[in-house]
C-alpha positions, 0 to 999 in steps of 0.5 A: 454690740447691738443685736443687729451687729451680732447677727451680721457678724454671725452671718459673716462667720458662717459664710467664711467657715462654710465656704472654707469647709467646702474647699477642704472637703472637695477633691482637687480633681474637681477644679470647677467646684473650687473655682466657684467656691473661691469666688463665693468668698467675695460675698462675705468680703463685700458684706463685711465692707458694707456692714462694718466699713473699712475694718470689717472689709479688711478683717474678713478679707484677711481671715479669708486669705489665712483660711484659703492660703493653706488650701492653695499651698498644700492641696494645689501646690503639688498639683500639675494644673495649679495656676498662678491666679489662685495666688492672685485671688488672695491678693484680690480678696484684700483689694476688694475688702479694702475698697468695699470698706473704704467706699462704705466708710466714705458713704457713712461719713457723708450720711453723717455729714448730711444728718448734721447739716439737716439737724443744723437746718432744723435748729435754724428753722426752729430759731427762725420760727421762734424769732418770727413768732416773737416779731409777730407778738411784738408787732401786736404789742406795738399795735396795742400800744398805739391804740392805748396811746391814742386812747390815753390821750383822748381819755385824759382830755375828756375825763377832766371835762366830764368829772366837774359837771358830774360833781355838780350834778351829783351835789344838785341831786343830793340837795333835791333829795334832801328836800323830798320825803322818802315816801315820795316817788320822786325820791326814788328818781333822785336815788337812781340819778345819784347811782347812775352819776356814781357809775358814770364817775367810775367809768371816768375814773377808769379812763383816768387810771388808764390814761395816767402815766405809770409811776416811776417810783418803785420799791421792793414788793413781797408778792405773796403778802400782796396776794394775801391782802388781795384775797382778804379784800375779796373774801366777802365777795367770794363767800357770797358766790360760794367760791373757795379761794386758795393761795399756794405760795412758793418761795419768792424773792421780793421784786421791784415794782409799784405796790399799789399798781401791782395790787390793782392788777391782781385785784382786777384779775381776782374780781374777774375770776369771781364774776366768772364763777357766779354759781360757785367754784374754785379760785387758785392763786399760785406763785413760783420762781424760776430763771430769775423770773417770778410767776403768778397763776390765777386760775378759776373754774368759771365759764371760760372764755371762747377761743375767738375772744381770747386774743381780744381780752386785753384790748380796751373797751372789749368786754362781754359783760353788759355793765363792764367798761372793758378797761380792767384787763387793759389796765392790768396788761399795761401795769404788768408791761410797765414792770417789764413783765408778761401776762398770758391767758389760757382758757377752755369754755366751760372749764375755766381760765388761767392767767399767768403773770411773769415779772423779773426779779431784778 
């Protein structure tokens, strides 16, 4: 029994015993006082019904009847002014106790129904809100998919037309370069020309990678082994920038997917993290499995992404780097989605960024 209920029970006991004591210690020659005392019994009876429902009201009324009856029978029974209403009072005690307890119990049951209804409404509201958020997320994905489709069609058409002239320009520049003495200033111009052609060719290659349909062929991929390979490929760049890279590998099952595409997605994220930590830092790649899903977290301690840019980082052509094409994260997003997974990003300016990738086990 809770402390509050114990206090209420003690109050009822003191009330009943106190009023009973007044009855038995007051002379029957003072009927006015006894009239007051027997009506005071209604207070604990009503309180018992309000506090403890039907059982409380009946228990108190029965206890009062048992305690009050001897007083009526033995002290008032032989008195010439004894009235039948004193016996009727005992009956009313039980009626009042029953009605008070019954109504109190009905009220409590009604409150319980209201609480359950309110809880159901709250659960329904939470479910609707979750569904609304999901609809908004799907709508955003559809808008992004429309943009990607249009960009893919445009890129596929333009890239092929651009790569052939680029190859010719580079070949011509190499021929000219071979005929120029390295000490000649024109030699430096040809070197710049070849370098810029290579950079433009890389942009075109990114366009083609972005526009190329995802390969249908999938195998079982060991993500921990794949991530170790990615960190090995980027180890030299990490050393140059003073970044400490760590892999916290959890126990993972193999997942279905295209190994080369997943490797490209992870490589894009790791390279972005290294570029965000030009002055050194820590790169943590961790993996885990829960609820038939594999999770990969790639966290850096770099400069972070401003909140106003966080929602746009997966859009094609969005970049904050002067030399960037803005296609790396868009390609990564498309690769993860084509594998039935999700990718999310959280960031805090000045503290770093975390990319969370989720892939289905089957």
